[in-house]
A tleap script that builds the chain and sets N, CA, C and O, in Angstrom:
source leaprc.protein.ff14SB
mol = sequence {
  NMET ASN LYS VAL ALA PRO ILE ILE ALA PHE
  VAL VAL PHE MET LEU VAL PHE VAL VAL THR
  ARG THR PRO VAL ARG ASN PHE LEU GLU ALA
  TRP VAL ALA LEU GLU GLY VAL VAL LEU GLY
  LEU ALA SER MET ILE ALA SER ALA ALA LEU
  ALA ALA LEU VAL ALA GLY ALA ILE LEU TYR
  VAL GLY ARG LEU LEU CGLU
}
set mol.1.N position { -13.270 -3.867 -27.611 }
set mol.1.CA position { -13.393 -3.150 -26.352 }
set mol.1.C position { -14.453 -2.057 -26.453 }
set mol.1.O position { -15.070 -1.694 -25.451 }
set mol.2.N position { -14.662 -1.540 -27.645 }
set mol.2.CA position { -15.597 -0.446 -27.835 }
set mol.2.C position { -17.025 -0.833 -27.450 }
set mol.2.O position { -17.757 -0.006 -26.906 }
set mol.3.N position { -17.432 -2.066 -27.718 }
set mol.3.CA position { -18.796 -2.490 -27.425 }
set mol.3.C position { -18.950 -3.030 -26.010 }
set mol.3.O position { -20.062 -3.072 -25.483 }
set mol.4.N position { -17.863 -3.438 -25.395 }
set mol.4.CA position { -17.916 -4.008 -24.049 }
set mol.4.C position { -17.766 -2.942 -22.970 }
set mol.4.O position { -18.258 -3.125 -21.857 }
set mol.5.N position { -17.105 -1.850 -23.274 }
set mol.5.CA position { -16.825 -0.811 -22.282 }
set mol.5.C position { -18.088 -0.250 -21.623 }
set mol.5.O position { -18.084 -0.075 -20.404 }
set mol.6.N position { -19.171 0.044 -22.358 }
set mol.6.CA position { -20.363 0.554 -21.674 }
set mol.6.C position { -20.990 -0.467 -20.720 }
set mol.6.O position { -21.533 -0.093 -19.680 }
set mol.7.N position { -20.918 -1.732 -21.065 }
set mol.7.CA position { -21.477 -2.762 -20.193 }
set mol.7.C position { -20.643 -2.873 -18.921 }
set mol.7.O position { -21.185 -2.956 -17.819 }
set mol.8.N position { -19.332 -2.873 -19.080 }
set mol.8.CA position { -18.448 -2.918 -17.917 }
set mol.8.C position { -18.641 -1.670 -17.060 }
set mol.8.O position { -18.681 -1.762 -15.833 }
set mol.9.N position { -18.759 -0.520 -17.688 }
set mol.9.CA position { -18.947 0.730 -16.952 }
set mol.9.C position { -20.249 0.718 -16.167 }
set mol.9.O position { -20.287 1.207 -15.038 }
set mol.10.N position { -21.321 0.170 -16.738 }
set mol.10.CA position { -22.602 0.109 -16.028 }
set mol.10.C position { -22.513 -0.819 -14.829 }
set mol.10.O position { -22.987 -0.482 -13.745 }
set mol.11.N position { -21.909 -1.985 -15.015 }
set mol.11.CA position { -21.775 -2.937 -13.910 }
set mol.11.C position { -20.923 -2.341 -12.789 }
set mol.11.O position { -21.257 -2.476 -11.611 }
set mol.12.N position { -19.838 -1.691 -13.152 }
set mol.12.CA position { -18.975 -1.056 -12.151 }
set mol.12.C position { -19.710 0.093 -11.473 }
set mol.12.O position { -19.564 0.292 -10.267 }
set mol.13.N position { -20.496 0.851 -12.231 }
set mol.13.CA position { -21.296 1.936 -11.643 }
set mol.13.C position { -22.206 1.382 -10.555 }
set mol.13.O position { -22.263 1.928 -9.453 }
set mol.14.N position { -22.910 0.311 -10.857 }
set mol.14.CA position { -23.831 -0.273 -9.882 }
set mol.14.C position { -23.081 -0.803 -8.657 }
set mol.14.O position { -23.522 -0.603 -7.525 }
set mol.15.N position { -21.963 -1.470 -8.879 }
set mol.15.CA position { -21.187 -2.006 -7.757 }
set mol.15.C position { -20.636 -0.895 -6.866 }
set mol.15.O position { -20.727 -0.976 -5.641 }
set mol.16.N position { -20.070 0.134 -7.473 }
set mol.16.CA position { -19.516 1.241 -6.684 }
set mol.16.C position { -20.628 1.968 -5.946 }
set mol.16.O position { -20.444 2.378 -4.800 }
set mol.17.N position { -21.774 2.133 -6.582 }
set mol.17.CA position { -22.899 2.800 -5.922 }
set mol.17.C position { -23.330 2.029 -4.681 }
set mol.17.O position { -23.524 2.616 -3.617 }
set mol.18.N position { -23.477 0.728 -4.815 }
set mol.18.CA position { -23.925 -0.094 -3.681 }
set mol.18.C position { -22.867 -0.134 -2.576 }
set mol.18.O position { -23.196 -0.039 -1.393 }
set mol.19.N position { -21.606 -0.272 -2.960 }
set mol.19.CA position { -20.535 -0.395 -1.963 }
set mol.19.C position { -20.307 0.905 -1.212 }
set mol.19.O position { -19.974 0.873 -0.028 }
set mol.20.N position { -20.476 2.042 -1.863 }
set mol.20.CA position { -20.173 3.320 -1.208 }
set mol.20.C position { -21.349 3.915 -0.439 }
set mol.20.O position { -21.165 4.912 0.260 }
set mol.21.N position { -22.537 3.350 -0.537 }
set mol.21.CA position { -23.696 3.939 0.145 }
set mol.21.C position { -23.499 4.045 1.652 }
set mol.21.O position { -23.682 5.123 2.218 }
set mol.22.N position { -23.130 2.955 2.312 }
set mol.22.CA position { -22.995 2.975 3.769 }
set mol.22.C position { -21.821 3.838 4.236 }
set mol.22.O position { -22.001 4.636 5.156 }
set mol.23.N position { -20.636 3.716 3.648 }
set mol.23.CA position { -19.540 4.597 4.110 }
set mol.23.C position { -19.836 6.087 3.897 }
set mol.23.O position { -19.500 6.914 4.745 }
set mol.24.N position { -20.455 6.423 2.782 }
set mol.24.CA position { -20.790 7.826 2.525 }
set mol.24.C position { -21.843 8.298 3.519 }
set mol.24.O position { -21.770 9.420 4.021 }
set mol.25.N position { -22.812 7.450 3.799 }
set mol.25.CA position { -23.855 7.810 4.764 }
set mol.25.C position { -23.247 8.030 6.146 }
set mol.25.O position { -23.583 9.002 6.822 }
set mol.26.N position { -22.356 7.136 6.568 }
set mol.26.CA position { -21.705 7.290 7.872 }
set mol.26.C position { -20.843 8.545 7.917 }
set mol.26.O position { -20.829 9.253 8.924 }
set mol.27.N position { -20.125 8.826 6.833 }
set mol.27.CA position { -19.303 10.037 6.785 }
set mol.27.C position { -20.167 11.292 6.894 }
set mol.27.O position { -19.858 12.195 7.670 }
set mol.28.N position { -21.237 11.348 6.125 }
set mol.28.CA position { -22.101 12.529 6.163 }
set mol.28.C position { -22.778 12.677 7.521 }
set mol.28.O position { -22.960 13.792 8.010 }
set mol.29.N position { -23.144 11.571 8.118 }
set mol.29.CA position { -23.794 11.628 9.422 }
set mol.29.C position { -22.842 12.145 10.499 }
set mol.29.O position { -23.249 12.885 11.394 }
set mol.30.N position { -21.573 11.749 10.405 }
set mol.30.CA position { -20.604 12.144 11.422 }
set mol.30.C position { -20.038 13.546 11.206 }
set mol.30.O position { -19.881 14.305 12.162 }
set mol.31.N position { -19.732 13.894 9.957 }
set mol.31.CA position { -19.004 15.128 9.698 }
set mol.31.C position { -19.873 16.310 9.292 }
set mol.31.O position { -19.504 17.460 9.530 }
set mol.32.N position { -21.013 16.042 8.688 }
set mol.32.CA position { -21.842 17.147 8.201 }
set mol.32.C position { -23.090 17.320 9.053 }
set mol.32.O position { -23.808 18.309 8.905 }
set mol.33.N position { -23.355 16.373 9.941 }
set mol.33.CA position { -24.484 16.424 10.868 }
set mol.33.C position { -25.823 16.510 10.147 }
set mol.33.O position { -26.667 17.345 10.476 }
set mol.34.N position { -26.006 15.641 9.162 }
set mol.34.CA position { -27.295 15.551 8.476 }
set mol.34.C position { -28.126 14.445 9.115 }
set mol.34.O position { -27.587 13.518 9.720 }
set mol.35.N position { -29.455 14.557 8.971 }
set mol.35.CA position { -30.341 13.556 9.556 }
set mol.35.C position { -31.505 13.278 8.627 }
set mol.35.O position { -31.849 14.107 7.784 }
set mol.36.N position { -32.107 12.115 8.780 }
set mol.36.CA position { -33.363 11.773 8.116 }
set mol.36.C position { -33.294 11.715 6.608 }
set mol.36.O position { -32.360 11.166 6.024 }
set mol.37.N position { -34.314 12.302 5.991 }
set mol.37.CA position { -34.458 12.265 4.538 }
set mol.37.C position { -33.309 13.003 3.856 }
set mol.37.O position { -32.822 12.572 2.811 }
set mol.38.N position { -32.882 14.101 4.441 }
set mol.38.CA position { -31.784 14.875 3.858 }
set mol.38.C position { -30.506 14.034 3.830 }
set mol.38.O position { -29.754 14.078 2.857 }
set mol.39.N position { -30.264 13.277 4.884 }
set mol.39.CA position { -29.100 12.393 4.933 }
set mol.39.C position { -29.195 11.312 3.862 }
set mol.39.O position { -28.208 11.016 3.190 }
set mol.40.N position { -30.368 10.728 3.701 }
set mol.40.CA position { -30.561 9.698 2.681 }
set mol.40.C position { -30.348 10.229 1.274 }
set mol.40.O position { -29.679 9.593 0.459 }
set mol.41.N position { -30.912 11.383 0.990 }
set mol.41.CA position { -30.752 11.977 -0.343 }
set mol.41.C position { -29.301 12.396 -0.602 }
set mol.41.O position { -28.774 12.180 -1.693 }
set mol.42.N position { -28.669 12.989 0.393 }
set mol.42.CA position { -27.281 13.422 0.222 }
set mol.42.C position { -26.352 12.231 0.012 }
set mol.42.O position { -25.438 12.295 -0.809 }
set mol.43.N position { -26.580 11.151 0.746 }
set mol.43.CA position { -25.718 9.980 0.568 }
set mol.43.C position { -25.965 9.318 -0.775 }
set mol.43.O position { -25.035 8.787 -1.381 }
set mol.44.N position { -27.210 9.341 -1.252 }
set mol.44.CA position { -27.516 8.779 -2.567 }
set mol.44.C position { -26.848 9.595 -3.675 }
set mol.44.O position { -26.278 9.028 -4.608 }
set mol.45.N position { -26.917 10.902 -3.575 }
set mol.45.CA position { -26.314 11.773 -4.582 }
set mol.45.C position { -24.791 11.643 -4.563 }
set mol.45.O position { -24.165 11.575 -5.621 }
set mol.46.N position { -24.191 11.608 -3.376 }
set mol.46.CA position { -22.736 11.485 -3.287 }
set mol.46.C position { -22.266 10.130 -3.809 }
set mol.46.O position { -21.243 10.055 -4.490 }
set mol.47.N position { -22.990 9.069 -3.502 }
set mol.47.CA position { -22.614 7.743 -4.001 }
set mol.47.C position { -22.767 7.661 -5.513 }
set mol.47.O position { -21.935 7.060 -6.192 }
set mol.48.N position { -23.819 8.259 -6.035 }
set mol.48.CA position { -24.011 8.276 -7.485 }
set mol.48.C position { -22.911 9.073 -8.170 }
set mol.48.O position { -22.455 8.698 -9.250 }
set mol.49.N position { -22.481 10.163 -7.554 }
set mol.49.CA position { -21.404 10.967 -8.136 }
set mol.49.C position { -20.088 10.194 -8.153 }
set mol.49.O position { -19.363 10.228 -9.148 }
set mol.50.N position { -19.777 9.504 -7.072 }
set mol.50.CA position { -18.557 8.692 -7.041 }
set mol.50.C position { -18.610 7.576 -8.079 }
set mol.50.O position { -17.629 7.315 -8.776 }
set mol.51.N position { -19.760 6.924 -8.173 }
set mol.51.CA position { -19.913 5.845 -9.140 }
set mol.51.C position { -19.822 6.373 -10.567 }
set mol.51.O position { -19.256 5.712 -11.438 }
set mol.52.N position { -20.371 7.555 -10.810 }
set mol.52.CA position { -20.299 8.148 -12.148 }
set mol.52.C position { -18.862 8.495 -12.526 }
set mol.52.O position { -18.467 8.340 -13.682 }
set mol.53.N position { -18.086 8.960 -11.562 }
set mol.53.CA position { -16.675 9.246 -11.838 }
set mol.53.C position { -15.916 7.982 -12.232 }
set mol.53.O position { -15.123 7.995 -13.173 }
set mol.54.N position { -16.158 6.909 -11.518 }
set mol.54.CA position { -15.474 5.651 -11.832 }
set mol.54.C position { -15.922 5.121 -13.192 }
set mol.54.O position { -15.092 4.699 -13.998 }
set mol.55.N position { -17.229 5.141 -13.451 }
set mol.55.CA position { -17.740 4.657 -14.737 }
set mol.55.C position { -17.226 5.526 -15.884 }
set mol.55.O position { -16.891 5.007 -16.948 }
set mol.56.N position { -17.163 6.830 -15.679 }
set mol.56.CA position { -16.625 7.720 -16.701 }
set mol.56.C position { -15.154 7.453 -16.974 }
set mol.56.O position { -14.708 7.524 -18.119 }
set mol.57.N position { -14.406 7.147 -15.931 }
set mol.57.CA position { -12.993 6.816 -16.120 }
set mol.57.C position { -12.841 5.538 -16.933 }
set mol.57.O position { -11.946 5.442 -17.773 }
set mol.58.N position { -13.700 4.562 -16.694 }
set mol.58.CA position { -13.656 3.317 -17.477 }
set mol.58.C position { -13.966 3.594 -18.942 }
set mol.58.O position { -13.285 3.078 -19.829 }
set mol.59.N position { -14.977 4.398 -19.199 }
set mol.59.CA position { -15.320 4.728 -20.588 }
set mol.59.C position { -14.193 5.513 -21.259 }
set mol.59.O position { -13.903 5.297 -22.436 }
set mol.60.N position { -13.565 6.410 -20.527 }
set mol.60.CA position { -12.478 7.208 -21.074 }
set mol.60.C position { -11.282 6.318 -21.432 }
set mol.60.O position { -10.697 6.459 -22.506 }
set mol.61.N position { -10.928 5.415 -20.536 }
set mol.61.CA position { -9.820 4.495 -20.811 }
set mol.61.C position { -10.165 3.589 -21.992 }
set mol.61.O position { -9.301 3.270 -22.809 }
set mol.62.N position { -11.426 3.179 -22.077 }
set mol.62.CA position { -11.852 2.368 -23.209 }
set mol.62.C position { -11.673 3.083 -24.537 }
set mol.62.O position { -11.292 2.469 -25.534 }
set mol.63.N position { -11.946 4.364 -24.549 }
set mol.63.CA position { -11.771 5.142 -25.790 }
set mol.63.C position { -10.288 5.383 -26.088 }
set mol.63.O position { -9.892 5.451 -27.252 }
set mol.64.N position { -9.477 5.512 -25.051 }
set mol.64.CA position { -8.041 5.693 -25.269 }
set mol.64.C position { -7.410 4.444 -25.860 }
set mol.64.O position { -6.440 4.535 -26.613 }
set mol.65.N position { -7.951 3.284 -25.527 }
set mol.65.CA position { -7.384 2.023 -25.999 }
set mol.65.C position { -7.841 1.641 -27.403 }
set mol.65.O position { -7.380 0.636 -27.944 }
set mol.66.N position { -8.724 2.412 -27.995 }
set mol.66.CA position { -9.186 2.115 -29.350 }
set mol.66.C position { -8.085 2.285 -30.362 }
set mol.66.O position { -8.305 2.075 -31.555 }
savepdb mol mol.pdb
quit
């Protein structure tokens, strides 16, 4: 599991990033009233943060199972 966990974490990071882009963008557009480039950058950063949390949790669980 030690050698597979980073690969799984990367794949999950990419999937979560892609899946959360549109919902995060819609949320920021509706609730925070952002527009244009600022909206795009904010949604990218928020999606990356969510994906990083999930990938970090996978790596943490992988280390706990060692």
